[in-house]
DRENLUMDREN-301294 format. One record per residue: residue number from 1; chain; x negated, y, z of N, C-alpha, C in turn; residue in three letters. Coordinates in pm, whole numbers, plus 50000, padded with zeros to 5 digits. Example, Ala and Ser with C-alpha at 12.3 -4.5 7.8 and 13.67 -1.06 7.14 Angstrom:
% DRENLUMDREN-301294
1;A;48681;49431;50780;48770;49550;50780;48680;49670;50780;ALA
2;A;48715;49775;50708;48633;49894;50714;48710;50003;50787;SER
This chain:
% DRENLUMDREN-301294
1;A;49918;49879;50000;50000;50000;50000;49914;50126;50000;MET
2;A;49808;50123;50082;49721;50240;50090;49653;50269;49958;GLY
3;A;49606;50164;49891;49540;50182;49761;49637;50236;49658;LEU
4;A;49761;50184;49658;49861;50231;49562;49892;50378;49584;ALA
5;A;49907;50418;49711;49937;50558;49741;49821;50648;49701;LEU
6;A;49698;50604;49728;49581;50683;49691;49571;50698;49540;ALA
7;A;49603;50591;49466;49598;50597;49320;49702;50695;49267;THR
8;A;49823;50690;49320;49928;50782;49277;49887;50927;49305;VAL
9;A;49833;50951;49425;49791;51086;49461;49678;51136;49371;ALA
10;A;49583;51047;49337;49472;51085;49251;49521;51120;49111;LEU
11;A;49614;51040;49058;49667;51067;48924;49741;51201;48922;VAL
12;A;49821;51227;49026;49894;51354;49028;49798;51472;49041;PHE
13;A;49692;51457;49122;49594;51564;49135;49527;51592;49001;ALA
14;A;49491;51485;48928;49430;51503;48797;49527;51569;48700;ALA
15;A;49653;51527;48705;49754;51588;48619;49768;51737;48650;TYR
16;A;49772;51772;48777;49788;51912;48816;49670;51997;48768;ALA
17;A;49548;51942;48781;49429;52016;48735;49437;52037;48584;VAL
18;A;49469;51931;48510;49477;51943;48366;49587;52038;48322;GLY
19;A;49702;52032;48388;49813;52121;48353;49775;52267;48377;TRP
20;A;49709;52294;48488;49666;52432;48518;49568;52482;48413;CYS
21;A;49477;52396;48370;49381;52438;48266;49453;52467;48135;ARG
22;A;49549;52383;48100;49625;52406;47977;49707;52534;47988;LEU
23;A;49768;52556;48105;49852;52675;48123;49768;52803;48114;ALA
24;A;49643;52798;48160;49557;52915;48150;49520;52945;48005;ARG
25;A;49506;52841;47924;49470;52861;47784;49588;52913;47702;ARG
26;A;49707;52862;47732;49827;52906;47659;49948;52880;47747;ALA
27;A;50023;52985;47774;50137;52972;47867;50239;52871;47818;ALA
28;A;50249;52854;47685;50349;52763;47630;50293;52625;47601;SER
29;A;50169;52597;47642;50107;52468;47609;50181;52352;47675;ALA
30;A;50227;52373;47796;50299;52268;47869;50427;52328;47924;VAL
31;A;50541;52268;47892;50669;52318;47943;50671;52308;48096;ALA
32;A;50725;52409;48164;50722;52410;48311;50791;52292;48376;PRO
33;A;50888;52229;48308;50959;52117;48369;50876;51990;48369;TRP
34;A;50771;51984;48287;50695;51860;48277;50621;51824;48407;ARG
35;A;50558;51921;48476;50496;51884;48604;50597;51830;48705;PRO
36;A;50721;51882;48701;50824;51829;48790;50855;51684;48755;LEU
37;A;50865;51655;48625;50889;51517;48583;50774;51426;48628;ALA
38;A;50652;51474;48619;50536;51396;48664;50544;51370;48814;ALA
39;A;50579;51473;48891;50587;51458;49036;50695;51358;49075;ALA
40;A;50812;51368;49012;50921;51276;49045;50885;51134;49001;VAL
41;A;50826;51120;48883;50788;50988;48834;50683;50923;48922;GLY
42;A;50579;50998;48957;50475;50942;49044;50528;50918;49185;LEU
43;A;50620;51003;49229;50684;50978;49359;50765;50850;49358;GLY
44;A;50827;50819;49243;50900;50693;49230;50805;50574;49235;THR
45;A;50689;50588;49172;50586;50484;49184;50547;50463;49330;PHE
46;A;50528;50573;49402;50491;50563;49543;50600;50493;49623;ALA
47;A;50726;50525;49594;50838;50460;49663;50838;50310;49636;LEU
48;A;50810;50272;49512;50814;50130;49475;50696;50052;49532;ALA
49;A;50578;50116;49538;50455;50041;49569;50397;50069;49706;LEU
50;A;50433;50181;49767;50368;50219;49892;50468;50257;50001;ALA
51;A;50582;50193;50000;50684;50215;50101;50724;50080;50160;SER
52;A;50808;50079;50263;50854;49949;50317;50918;49859;50213;PRO
53;A;50967;49916;50102;51025;49835;49996;50924;49733;49944;LEU
54;A;50797;49771;49937;50694;49679;49887;50678;49558;49978;ALA
55;A;50695;49577;50108;50685;49465;50203;50808;49375;50194;GLU
56;A;50924;49438;50186;51048;49360;50179;51054;49279;50049;VAL
57;A;50989;49329;49943;50993;49261;49813;50931;49122;49819;ALA
58;A;50843;49098;49915;50784;48965;49929;50884;48866;49990;HIS
59;A;50988;48918;50054;51081;48832;50125;51219;48826;50058;GLU
60;A;51254;48929;49984;51388;48936;49925;51379;48959;49775;ARG
61;A;51445;48873;49699;51443;48884;49554;51504;49016;49507;PHE
62;A;51614;49057;49569;51681;49180;49528;51589;49301;49546;ALA
63;A;51513;49302;49656;51420;49412;49678;51310;49412;49573;ALA
64;A;51265;49294;49533;51162;49284;49430;51216;49336;49296;HIS
65;A;51339;49303;49264;51399;49352;49140;51415;49504;49144;MET
66;A;51453;49558;49259;51465;49703;49271;51329;49769;49252;LEU
67;A;51226;49707;49307;51090;49759;49290;51052;49765;49142;GLN
68;A;51082;49658;49069;51049;49655;48927;51131;49756;48848;HIS
69;A;51258;49767;48879;51344;49863;48807;51297;50006;48831;VAL
70;A;51260;50038;48955;51212;50173;48985;51089;50207;48902;LEU
71;A;50997;50111;48890;50875;50136;48814;50902;50147;48664;MET
72;A;50976;50049;48611;50988;50036;48466;51094;50128;48406;MET
73;A;51203;50150;48478;51315;50224;48421;51325;50368;48469;MET
74;A;51253;50403;48573;51256;50542;48621;51118;50605;48619;LEU
75;A;51021;50543;48687;50889;50604;48700;50821;50620;48564;ALA
76;A;50816;50514;48485;50743;50520;48358;50803;50623;48262;VAL
77;A;50936;50622;48235;50988;50723;48142;50972;50865;48193;PRO
78;A;50982;50886;48325;50961;51020;48379;50817;51066;48358;LEU
79;A;50723;50978;48385;50582;51015;48366;50551;51037;48218;VAL
80;A;50602;50950;48131;50579;50971;47988;50643;51102;47941;LEU
81;A;50759;51135;47996;50825;51260;47960;50747;51382;48002;GLY
82;A;50656;51367;48097;50574;51480;48142;50455;51504;48050;SER
83;A;50444;51426;47941;50330;51436;47850;50198;51423;47927;ASP
84;A;50176;51310;47993;50063;51302;48086;49925;51299;48019;PRO
85;A;49916;51249;47897;49783;51227;47840;49712;51358;47808;PHE
86;A;49786;51457;47762;49723;51587;47736;49670;51648;47866;ALA
87;A;49752;51644;47972;49710;51702;48099;49593;51624;48159;ALA
88;A;49599;51490;48154;49490;51411;48210;49362;51430;48129;LEU
89;A;49374;51449;47999;49256;51474;47917;49189;51604;47959;LEU
90;A;49270;51706;47984;49214;51835;48023;49166;51838;48168;TRP
91;A;49197;51735;48243;49142;51724;48378;48996;51679;48375;ALA
92;A;48954;51622;48262;48817;51574;48249;48721;51690;48218;LEU
93;A;48593;51673;48249;48495;51772;48206;48483;51773;48054;PRO
94;A;48417;51874;47999;48412;51892;47854;48356;51768;47783;ARG
95;A;48247;51712;47834;48188;51595;47768;48284;51476;47774;HIS
96;A;48357;51463;47884;48454;51356;47895;48567;51371;47794;GLY
97;A;48613;51495;47775;48719;51520;47675;48671;51485;47536;ARG
98;A;48546;51520;47507;48492;51490;47375;48484;51339;47352;ALA
99;A;48442;51264;47456;48430;51119;47442;48566;51054;47420;ALA
100;A;48667;51098;47497;48801;51043;47479;48858;51084;47344;VAL
101;A;48830;51207;47303;48878;51253;47174;48827;51167;47059;GLY
102;A;48703;51120;47070;48648;51034;46965;48722;50900;46959;ARG
103;A;48773;50854;47074;48849;50729;47077;48987;50743;47014;LEU
104;A;49033;50868;47002;49169;50892;46954;49175;50945;46812;LEU
105;A;49060;50951;46744;49065;50992;46604;49142;50887;46523;THR
106;A;49194;50928;46408;49280;50838;46331;49209;50711;46287;ARG
107;A;49077;50719;46269;49003;50601;46224;48956;50513;46339;ALA
108;A;48972;50559;46463;48921;50484;46577;49000;50354;46596;ALA
109;A;48933;50241;46623;49003;50113;46640;49108;50117;46750;PRO
110;A;49079;50187;46861;49175;50193;46971;49305;50259;46926;LEU
111;A;49292;50370;46853;49413;50438;46808;49488;50354;46706;ARG
112;A;49418;50288;46618;49485;50205;46518;49560;50091;46585;ARG
113;A;49499;50031;46689;49568;49925;46763;49692;49980;46833;LEU
114;A;49676;50095;46899;49790;50156;46969;49902;50191;46873;ALA
115;A;49867;50235;46752;49968;50270;46652;50052;50149;46616;THR
116;A;49990;50032;46609;50064;49909;46579;50152;49870;46696;VAL
117;A;50097;49878;46818;50169;49831;46936;50297;49911;46961;ILE
118;A;50293;50043;46935;50410;50125;46965;50507;50137;46847;VAL
119;A;50483;50062;46740;50586;50053;46636;50712;49994;46699;ALA
120;A;50830;50050;46672;50950;50007;46745;50972;49856;46750;PRO
121;A;50957;49787;46637;50980;49642;46638;50881;49569;46725;GLY
122;A;50753;49607;46715;50649;49542;46795;50668;49576;46943;VAL
123;A;50695;49704;46972;50713;49746;47111;50830;49673;47176;ALA
124;A;50937;49656;47101;51056;49588;47155;51023;49444;47190;TRP
125;A;50958;49373;47099;50924;49233;47122;50827;49219;47239;VAL
126;A;50723;49301;47243;50623;49292;47350;50685;49320;47487;LEU
127;A;50765;49426;47496;50822;49462;47626;50920;49356;47674;SER
128;A;51003;49303;47583;51096;49196;47621;51021;49070;47663;ALA
129;A;50913;49038;47592;50834;48919;47626;50772;48932;47764;ALA
130;A;50722;49051;47798;50661;49072;47930;50764;49047;48040;VAL
131;A;50883;49104;48024;50986;49090;48128;51027;48944;48145;VAL
132;A;51056;48876;48034;51103;48738;48044;50993;48642;48089;TRP
133;A;50871;48660;48040;50763;48567;48077;50732;48574;48226;LEU
134;A;50728;48696;48282;50694;48708;48424;50807;48663;48515;TRP
135;A;50925;48637;48460;51033;48582;48541;51046;48431;48525;HIS
136;A;50954;48370;48450;50945;48224;48451;50905;48181;48592;ILE
137;A;50973;48084;48652;50947;48049;48793;50800;48026;48827;PRO
138;A;50725;47956;48742;50585;47927;48774;50504;48056;48787;ALA
139;A;50522;48149;48694;50447;48274;48699;50494;48363;48813;LEU
140;A;50624;48370;48832;50680;48456;48937;50633;48410;49075;TYR
141;A;50640;48279;49101;50594;48227;49230;50445;48249;49248;ASP
142;A;50368;48236;49140;50224;48260;49149;50195;48404;49189;LEU
143;A;50272;48498;49135;50252;48639;49169;50282;48666;49316;ALA
144;A;50379;48594;49372;50411;48614;49514;50310;48546;49606;LEU
145;A;50246;48441;49558;50149;48368;49640;50010;48431;49637;GLU
146;A;49976;48500;49530;49841;48552;49511;49846;48703;49488;SER
147;A;49776;48779;49570;49777;48924;49556;49717;48969;49422;GLU
148;A;49605;48911;49376;49555;48952;49242;49657;48928;49131;PRO
149;A;49728;48815;49138;49830;48789;49036;49949;48883;49051;TRP
150;A;49977;48923;49176;50086;49019;49198;50050;49154;49136;HIS
151;A;49924;49194;49153;49878;49318;49090;49886;49306;48938;VAL
152;A;49843;49190;48886;49849;49168;48741;49993;49176;48690;ALA
153;A;50087;49123;48769;50228;49130;48731;50274;49275;48721;GLU
154;A;50240;49354;48822;50283;49493;48821;50217;49571;48708;HIS
155;A;50090;49544;48682;50022;49611;48570;50089;49575;48438;VAL
156;A;50123;49446;48423;50190;49402;48300;50326;49469;48285;ALA
157;A;50401;49480;48394;50533;49544;48386;50520;49693;48349;PHE
158;A;50425;49761;48411;50407;49903;48380;50361;49921;48236;VAL
159;A;50264;49839;48192;50217;49848;48054;50330;49817;47957;ALA
160;A;50409;49713;47987;50522;49680;47901;50623;49793;47895;GLY
161;A;50646;49859;48009;50741;49971;48010;50688;50090;47931;ALA
162;A;50558;50116;47940;50499;50224;47861;50518;50197;47713;VAL
163;A;50491;50074;47671;50508;50036;47531;50656;50048;47491;VAL
164;A;50747;50006;47580;50889;50011;47549;50939;50154;47530;PHE
165;A;50902;50243;47622;50956;50379;47619;50886;50469;47519;TRP
166;A;50767;50430;47472;50691;50518;47384;50768;50558;47258;TRP
167;A;50832;50464;47185;50904;50507;47064;51025;50596;47094;PRO
168;A;51075;50591;47215;51192;50673;47252;51147;50813;47293;ILE
169;A;51044;50823;47374;51001;50952;47428;50898;51019;47338;ILE
170;A;50817;50940;47268;50711;50986;47177;50623;51094;47239;THR
171;A;50553;51064;47348;50464;51163;47407;50339;51181;47321;PRO
172;A;50259;51282;47354;50129;51297;47290;50034;51191;47347;ALA
173;A;49940;51141;47267;49916;51173;47126;50021;51109;47035;PRO
174;A;50063;51182;46932;50166;51133;46842;50108;51024;46752;ARG
175;A;50123;50901;46794;50062;50789;46723;50135;50755;46594;LEU
176;A;50265;50776;46593;50346;50743;46476;50451;50852;46453;ARG
177;A;50507;50852;46336;50620;50940;46310;50737;50897;46399;ARG
178;A;50803;50988;46469;50914;50949;46556;51024;50877;46479;PRO
179;A;51078;50770;46535;51187;50700;46465;51312;50787;46459;PRO
180;A;51394;50762;46360;51521;50834;46349;51610;50798;46467;ALA
181;A;51705;50886;46499;51792;50861;46613;51873;50733;46597;ASP
182;A;51910;50699;46473;51982;50575;46451;51898;50454;46490;GLY
183;A;51769;50459;46457;51678;50350;46494;51660;50346;46646;ALA
184;A;51650;50462;46708;51640;50467;46854;51763;50404;46919;ARG
185;A;51879;50436;46863;52004;50384;46918;52007;50231;46912;LEU
186;A;51975;50175;46797;51973;50029;46783;51870;49966;46877;ALA
187;A;51756;50029;46888;51648;49982;46975;51696;49972;47120;TYR
188;A;51761;50077;47168;51806;50081;47307;51921;49984;47332;LEU
189;A;52012;49974;47237;52125;49882;47254;52076;49738;47264;VAL
190;A;51985;49699;47176;51930;49563;47179;51854;49538;47309;LEU
191;A;51779;49637;47355;51704;49622;47480;51800;49605;47598;ALA
192;A;51908;49683;47599;52006;49671;47707;52069;49533;47710;ALA
193;A;52094;49477;47593;52153;49343;47586;52055;49238;47639;LEU
194;A;51929;49248;47600;51830;49150;47642;51805;49159;47792;VAL
195;A;51781;49279;47842;51754;49296;47985;51878;49266;48069;ASN
196;A;51993;49309;48019;52117;49277;48090;52144;49128;48092;GLY
197;A;52105;49058;47985;52123;48913;47982;52044;48843;48090;GLY
198;A;51922;48891;48117;51843;48832;48224;51908;48859;48359;LEU
199;A;51961;48980;48377;52030;49010;48502;52153;48924;48521;GLY
200;A;52231;48902;48415;52349;48816;48425;52309;48673;48458;VAL
201;A;52197;48627;48403;52148;48492;48433;52124;48476;48583;LEU
202;A;52060;48575;48644;52035;48568;48788;52165;48580;48867;PHE
203;A;52253;48669;48823;52376;48694;48898;52471;48575;48895;ALA
204;A;52463;48492;48791;52557;48382;48777;52498;48246;48815;SER
205;A;52371;48242;48851;52308;48114;48883;52366;48055;49012;ALA
206;A;52370;47923;49018;52424;47855;49136;52314;47795;49224;THR
207;A;52189;47815;49186;52077;47767;49267;51964;47869;49257;ARG
208;A;51879;47877;49359;51765;47969;49351;51661;47919;49252;PRO
209;A;51604;48009;49176;51504;47972;49076;51361;47968;49132;PHE
210;A;51338;48042;49241;51200;48065;49287;51176;48002;49424;TYR
211;A;51066;47929;49433;51031;47859;49557;51011;47957;49672;THR
212;A;50955;48073;49642;50924;48171;49746;51048;48216;49822;ALA
213;A;51164;48214;49758;51287;48260;49823;51382;48146;49856;TYR
214;A;51352;48025;49810;51448;47915;49820;51482;47877;49964;ALA
215;A;51391;47904;50059;51415;47865;50197;51514;47952;50271;GLY
216;A;51545;48068;50220;51638;48158;50287;51780;48103;50276;ALA
217;A;51861;48115;50382;51998;48060;50378;52087;48128;50275;PRO
218;A;52056;48253;50242;52137;48326;50144;52060;48345;50014;ASP
219;A;51975;48249;49979;51889;48264;49862;51968;48288;49734;ALA
220;A;52078;48214;49716;52157;48230;49594;52222;48369;49589;VAL
221;A;52275;48413;49703;52337;48546;49708;52233;48656;49685;ASP
222;A;52115;48638;49743;52007;48735;49724;51967;48742;49577;ASP
223;A;51958;48626;49514;51923;48621;49372;52031;48687;49287;GLN
224;A;52156;48662;49324;52267;48725;49250;52263;48877;49264;ALA
225;A;52231;48925;49385;52221;49069;49406;52107;49128;49324;LEU
226;A;51995;49053;49318;51885;49099;49234;51924;49108;49088;GLY
227;A;52004;49012;49042;52053;49018;48905;52141;49139;48880;GLY
228;A;52225;49172;48978;52311;49290;48967;52226;49417;48961;VAL
229;A;52121;49423;49043;52031;49540;49041;51969;49555;48902;VAL
230;A;51918;49444;48849;51855;49449;48717;51956;49488;48610;MET
231;A;52074;49430;48618;52177;49453;48517;52236;49593;48528;TRP
232;A;52279;49630;48648;52350;49756;48665;52255;49876;48660;ALA
233;A;52148;49872;48738;52058;49987;48745;51973;49996;48618;VAL
234;A;51907;49884;48582;51821;49886;48465;51897;49919;48338;GLY
235;A;52005;49847;48313;52085;49874;48194;52154;50010;48203;SER
236;A;52180;50058;48325;52239;50190;48341;52147;50300;48290;GLY
237;A;52017;50285;48318;51921;50384;48267;51916;50378;48115;VAL
238;A;51914;50257;48059;51915;50244;47914;52043;50302;47854;GLU
239;A;52156;50283;47923;52282;50340;47874;52277;50493;47876;MET
240;A;52215;50550;47978;52200;50695;47983;52115;50744;47865;ALA
241;A;52008;50669;47834;51926;50705;47718;52006;50692;47589;ALA
242;A;52091;50590;47580;52176;50574;47462;52270;50694;47446;ILE
243;A;52328;50740;47555;52419;50854;47549;52345;50981;47505;LEU
244;A;52220;50995;47550;52140;51111;47508;52117;51107;47357;VAL
245;A;52084;50989;47305;52061;50976;47161;52190;51004;47084;VAL
246;A;52303;50952;47132;52431;50978;47065;52461;51128;47066;VAL
247;A;52435;51193;47179;52456;51338;47187;52369;51412;47087;TRP
248;A;52244;51368;47071;52155;51431;46973;52209;51415;46832;ARG
249;A;52260;51297;46801;52314;51273;46667;52434;51364;46641;ILE
250;A;52524;51372;46739;52644;51455;46722;52608;51603;46718;LEU
251;A;52511;51643;46800;52472;51784;46801;52408;51825;46669;ALA
252;A;52332;51735;46610;52265;51767;46484;52363;51771;46367;ARG
253;A;52463;51685;46372;52556;51678;46259;52666;51783;46267;THR
254;A;52682;51847;46386;52775;51958;46394;52912;51919;46446;GLY
255;A;53003;52019;46464;53134;51994;46523;53219;51896;46445;PRO
256;A;53200;51886;46314;53283;51798;46234;53228;51658;46220;GLY
257;A;53134;51621;46308;53065;51493;46292;53159;51375;46299;ALA
258;A;53261;51384;46387;53348;51268;46406;53450;51253;46293;LEU
259;A;53477;51362;46219;53578;51354;46114;53520;51360;45974;THR
260;A;53404;51424;45960;53345;51439;45827;53195;51415;45834;ALA
261;A;53153;51291;45848;53010;51264;45857;52938;51302;45729;PRO
262;A;52818;51358;45744;52741;51399;45629;52647;51287;45585;ARG
263;A;52600;51297;45465;52503;51201;45416;52368;51227;45484;ALA
264;A;52299;51122;45517;52169;51134;45582;52062;51099;45481;VAL
265;A;51966;51190;45464;51858;51165;45370;51766;51057;45423;ARG
266;A;51712;50979;45334;51621;50871;45372;51498;50932;45441;GLU
267;A;51454;50868;45550;51334;50909;45623;51346;51051;45677;ASN
268;A;51466;51092;45713;51486;51227;45767;51414;51239;45901;GLU
269;A;51345;51350;45919;51274;51373;46044;51371;51400;46157;LEU
270;A;51329;51361;46281;51411;51387;46399;51398;51534;46435;VAL
């Protein structure tokens, strides 16, 4: 818990330094609401990883699911929405910025790999695979039995969430052309179905899946509650994102959108 809290505090301090440097160079370089999004997002990470919830998660499946939902569905999109990479880059000394900048040139292997990973189809498959694979009983129980594997699980979930939300939020650096809102809508709907399906599986099961929780007298009820958390809270965030995308589509098409839809040009920019 102490290490997690120290890491969150260090990241926020670096973000604040970088944001201040950017703000001094140009008042409009970073929108004022972005530091607030970073603070709330990192605070959510702290709540998930460095509060009593982290201890209860070892004993209660529902608490563990809440921990994962807080990280993946709230903390990650909030932090990505704060455009963290520009601020963190400017927190580095000049030579450090130059070195990182060389890694992000269009010809750099790292950037080319990242460009492939955050393509909507690839991002969707990778993020769904991370969630489902880590809920396989053998892997899940291993994460609860071994602290290094538990850390690996959390790192995988956060990385998977970053990949998942990237095509929706499109933070800097702009690795790809932003997908059209219609593509975003389909992406989110499919993700909600897949993630909600896993939650329904837990909520409707008649036996506990995981050895770590099987000894509790209310193991099945606890597992069902965890499924509800995953389904209701996780899919609720995705539904909110879906509504935002629908609002963007209607706002762009104008007041007559529902009665007189206009033709959409191929590859129209968002």
